[in-house]
Backbone as a ProteinNet text record, in pm:
[ID]
protein_1_A
[PRIMARY]
MKPQDIVFLAVFLLLIIKRDVELVTVLGLLSLFFSMPLFYSWIFFTAERLVWYAAAFFLLSIIQQLFFYRKK
[TERTIARY]
-792.1	-753.1	-863.6	-908.3	-1017.8	-963.8	-1051.3	-1007	-947.3	-999.4	-944	-800.9	-768.6	-631.7	-537.3	-584.7	-502.2	-473.4	-576.1	-556.9	-460.8	-476.3	-385.8	-241	-218.8	-82.3	-23.1	-103.5	-53.7	-14.9	-100.5	-70.6	50.9	58.4	170.1	302.7	304.3	426.9	465.5	367	397.2	454	402.8	454.1	594.5	625.7	762	858.5	817.2	902.9	915.1	804.7	804	878.7	874.7	943	895.6	765.4	708.4	646.6	717.5	676.5	544.7	528.9	407.3	284	294.3	182	145	244.6	219	146.6	187.9	124.3	-19.2	-41.3	-177	-267.2	-218.5	-299	-330.7	-237.3	-264.7	-374.3	-368.1	-472.2	-607.5	-607.2	-732.2	-792.5	-708.2	-759.3	-828.9	-769.4	-833.7	-961.8	-959	-1075.9	-1193.4	-1166.9	-1274	-1318.9	-1238	-1279.6	-1378.3	-1375.7	-1462.8	-1611.6	-1661.3	-1803.9	-1839.6	-1745.4	-1772.2	-1785.5	-1702.6	-1718.8	-1852.7	-1891.2	-2018	-2136.3	-2121.6	-2228	-2219.6	-2131.2	-2111.7	-2065.9	-1985.7	-1926.1	-1781.4	-1764.3	-1635.6	-1526.1	-1559.3	-1454.8	-1379.4	-1452.2	-1387.6	-1319.4	-1382	-1322	-1191.8	-1192.3	-1069.6	-959.3	-996.1	-896.5	-837.4	-921.4	-870.9	-776.1	-802.5	-711.7	-578.5	-583	-457.8	-380.8	-453.3	-387	-321.6	-389.1	-332.7	-205.2	-208.3	-88.3	26.9	-2.9	102.1	156.5	68.4	115.2	201.1	160.8	240	375.3	377.2	503.7	596.1	541.2	621.3	674.2	592.7	635.9	752.5	743.1	851.5	978.8	967.3	1085	1148.4	1065.7	1120.4	1189.2	1132.5	1196.2	1328.2	1336.1	1459.6	1571.8	1538.4	1642.5	1668	1569	1587.6	1599	1571.3	1576.4	1669.8	1790.9	1890.1	1948.4	1976.7	2038.5	2182.6	2225.1	2363.2	2452.2
887.1	875.8	938.4	864	907.9	992.1	1072.2	1154.5	1072	951.4	867.7	825.7	809.1	775.3	892.5	1012.6	1131.4	1151.1	1131.8	1143	1035.5	913.2	805.2	839.1	886.9	920.7	1031.9	1131.2	1240.2	1187.8	1104.2	1046.6	955.7	876.6	783.7	859.3	967.2	1046.5	1112.5	1161	1219.3	1115.4	994.2	888.6	845	851.3	820.8	923.2	1047.7	1155.1	1145.4	1114.4	1111.4	991.1	877.5	754.6	701.9	704.3	652.4	516.3	411.6	274.5	239.9	281.1	248	312	435.9	504.5	439.4	398.8	331.8	199.6	125.1	-2.8	17.5	117.7	146.9	186.4	265.6	303.6	182.8	89.1	-34.2	-115.6	-126.2	-198.9	-128.2	4.5	79.9	62.5	56.8	34.7	-100.7	-202.4	-334.3	-333.8	-263.9	-256.5	-189.8	-81.3	-10.3	-82.2	-172	-244.6	-357.4	-408.5	-520.6	-488.8	-376.9	-348.9	-322.8	-273.2	-249.1	-380.7	-478.1	-609.7	-671.9	-652.5	-706.8	-642.1	-512.6	-439.3	-455.5	-535.7	-562.2	-438.1	-355.7	-240.7	-280.2	-360.5	-426	-332.5	-234.2	-150.6	-73.6	-7.1	70.4	-20.8	-131.8	-225.1	-282.2	-314.6	-365.9	-260.8	-136.6	-29.4	-17.3	-26.7	-17.7	-132	-248.9	-362.1	-336.2	-280.1	-246.4	-138.2	-40	63.6	2.1	-90.3	-157.1	-232.6	-299.9	-371.4	-274.3	-160	-59.9	-7.2	17.1	63.3	-42.2	-168.5	-274.4	-291.5	-280.7	-289.1	-174.4	-54.1	60.4	38.9	-17.7	-44.7	-143.6	-247.2	-346.5	-283.6	-204	-138.2	-43.1	33.1	125.4	50.5	-60.9	-137.2	-197.6	-239.3	-300.8	-198.6	-79.8	14.9	124.9	158.5	272.9	236.4	112.3	73.4	-44.9	-31.3	-136.3	-126.6	-241.2	-241.2	-197.4	-122.6	-70.2	-149.1
-1408.7	-1269.8	-1184.7	-1087.3	-1001.1	-884.6	-822.4	-708.6	-595	-572.5	-466.3	-497.8	-625.1	-663.5	-640.1	-667.9	-646.9	-498.6	-415.5	-270.2	-221.5	-272.6	-233.1	-269.8	-391.9	-433.5	-348.7	-313	-228.5	-90.6	-32	99.8	91.3	-15	-33.1	-43.3	-119.9	-132.8	-1.4	72.5	203.5	299.6	292.8	379.8	339.9	211.9	168.5	227.1	225.1	277.3	429	496.8	643.3	700.7	634.3	676.1	811.4	834.4	959	931.2	969.8	939.3	1008.3	1132.2	1205.4	1142.8	1100	1036.9	904.4	827.6	700.1	723.4	824.1	855.3	903.1	984.5	1032.9	916.5	824.3	708.4	620.5	609.4	535.8	601.8	734.4	807.2	797.5	803.7	789.7	650.9	549.8	414.5	404	464	463.8	546.6	658.5	745.2	673.9	601.5	532.2	404.6	353.9	233.9	266.5	388.1	424	408.3	461.2	441.7	295.4	218.9	77.5	1.3	35.5	-25.6	14.3	139.2	185.8	112.7	80.1	9.8	-141.7	-188.1	-330.8	-407.5	-344.4	-411.8	-439.5	-543	-564.6	-614.5	-697.3	-755.6	-647.5	-558.8	-453.4	-352.3	-320.1	-224.7	-279.7	-408.7	-469.6	-466.9	-493.7	-487.2	-348	-245.9	-109.2	-76.1	-128.5	-107.1	-176.8	-297.2	-366.9	-291.5	-236.4	-156.4	-32.7	31.9	149	111.8	-2.5	-47.8	-71.7	-128.7	-152.5	-20.4	76.8	208	275.6	268.8	331.1	261.5	130.1	57.4	95.4	106.5	149.5	290	378.2	514.3	516.4	435.8	429.2	374.8	271	212.4	312.8	383.9	482.9	596	637.8	744.5	698.9	575	525	508.1	460	424	526.7	608.5	697.4	843.8	880	1019.9	1038.7	995.6	1015.2	1155.5	1214.1	1346	1334.8	1433.6	1431.7	1523.2
[MASK]
++++++++++++++++++++++++++++++++++++++++++++++++++++++++++++++++++++++++

């Protein structure tokens, strides 16, 4: 497990506890944004990881919206 994975897991767990859908979505978009120059520079391993992190953030955002933000 690389240091970037450990940081991702720590941030991911904090976001699960915080339940802030907007912050999770912004972090997913930032992960995609930062992966673009890495793909352009042919640094595929890190760029691919950032895309996977973005997918995890978006999935968490969808789950939080489904279960924690129901209309009353």
